[in-house]
N, C-alpha and C positions, 0 to 999 in steps of 0.2 A: 316304514310300516304301511305301505299302501293297502287300502281296502280293509283295514282292521278297525275294530271298535276301540282299540286301546287308547287312541288319542283323546277320546271322550272322558277318560279318567281324570285328566287335568281340568276338564270343564266341570265335572262333579266336585272336585276339590275347590275350584273357584266359586261355584254355587254355594258350597258349604261355608266358605269364608265371607262371601258377600251376596247372600241370596236375593236381595232386592235389585242388584245391579248386573246379574248374569242370567241369561236365558239359555238353558240347555238345548232347546230346539234350535236357536240361532247358532250356538256353538257347534252343534252336530251338522247343520247345513253347511257351515263354513268348512268343516272337515271334508265333507263330500266334494265341495267345490275345489278345495286345495288339491285333491287327488285326481281331478279331472284331467289335468295336463299330463301327469305321469301315466294315466290309463291310456291316453291317446298315444303317447310315446311308446308304451309297451306294445300296443296293438300294431304300431308301425315298425316294430322291431329295433328300436333304438337301444344302444347299449347303456347310455346314460338316460335314465328315466326322469330324473329331477332337473327340470330346466328353470325357466324364468319365474314360474310361480313359487318356486322354493328359494327365493331371494327376499331380502327385506322389502324392496320396492314391489316385487311381485306379490308378496303376502299382503301388502297394503292395498294393492289393486284388487286382489281377490276379496279382501275384507269389504272394500267399497262395493264390489259386485254382490257380495252376500247381503249387504244392507239393501241394495236395490231389489234384489230378488225377494227378500223378506217382505218389503213393503208391498210387493205385488201379490204375495200369497197369504199374508197374515189375515186372520179372521175368516178364512175360507176352510171348507171341509174338503180334504183330499182322501178319497175313498173312505177309510174308517178313522181318520185322524183330523181333528180340527186344529189348525195352526193358531197358537195363542197370539193375542194382541199385547204388544209391549211398547214401551216408550222408545223414542229414537235414541235416547242415551243408552238404554239397555241393549238395543240392537247393535249400536256402534261398539260398545264395550265388549259384548260377547263375540262379535265378529273379529275385532282386533285381537282379543285374547286367543280366539280359535286359530286364526291365521299365524300369528307370531309364535304361539306355542307349538304349532304343527311344524313350522320350519326349525325351531330349536330342537325338538325331539328327533326329527329326521336327520338333522345335521350331526347329531350325536352317534348315529348308527350307520348311515349310508355312505359308502365310499365315493359315490359320484357327487357328493356335496362338499368337496374339499375347499372350494372357493368360499363358501359361506363360513365354514369353520375358521379358515385363516383370516377372513375379514373381521370376524368376531374375536380374533385373538386366540383361537383354539388350535389344537394339533392338526397335522396333516392327516394322520391315521384316525379313523373313528374311535373314540375312547370307550364306547359301550357296544356290547353285543345286542342282538335283537332281544335275547332273553332278559338281559338287564333292563332294557327300556320297557319291556312288557311288565316286568315286576314293578318298576317305578310307577308306571301308569296305573296298574292295578292297585298299588298301595295308595296312590292319590285318589283313586275311586273310593276305596274303603275309608280313607280319612274324610273325604267329602261326605260320604254317607253317614259316618258317625257325627260329623259336625251338623249336618242337616237334622238328624234325629235328635241330637242334643238341643238344638235351637227350638225345634217344634214339638218334640216329644211324641209319644204314642198316638195321641189324638190327631196331630197334623199328618203323621204317616198314614193313618187310616183314612183320613179325608182325602189325601193325595191319591191313595190307591183306589178309593171309590170314584174319584174324578176320572182316573184313567180307564177304569172298567166302564163307566157310563159313556165315556167318549168312544170307546171301542164298540159298545153295544148299540150306539145310535146308527140309524140307517146310513149306508154308504152314499157318498155324493162326490162329484168331481168338480171342484172349484166353486161350489155354491157358497155364497156369503152367508155366514151364520150370525144370528143375533147374539148379543152378549149374554142373554139369559139361557141359551141352549147348552 
């Protein structure tokens, strides 16, 4: 599923299960980084778009790269969004979850990932269609949303929404470090 938001559904589910240990921003950044190599391969006209980044070792390398990128951008304002500050443990957990879940979902649906499927003891032919994977990711998104709402209730949802709106309404900036009170 290159370039789709469906992968983030698994991040929302993980955030719902362990909200203190998962950052959706780090998870989403990792998804973008995971699909950088397939984007380049598509642009170059390769038939197989999932290469080294969509292997176990490649995913670990991308996760490490996501951690490094995050440390460079956290606490800064990028146009209308301020990148949250989180602990190194949350960054590492979110990046690893993001990269490994990305490979797992893609291995279930893409024909060019036969090596990954067979290494993990799976079938040669992809067991899921794109539609089935999208339904699974949307279901995970909904489950995570329900879990987050159940944990925090209406008040937490309103506060989160207010923070998002305040963040988007603040003046745009490119890479400016933001104080923790903004």
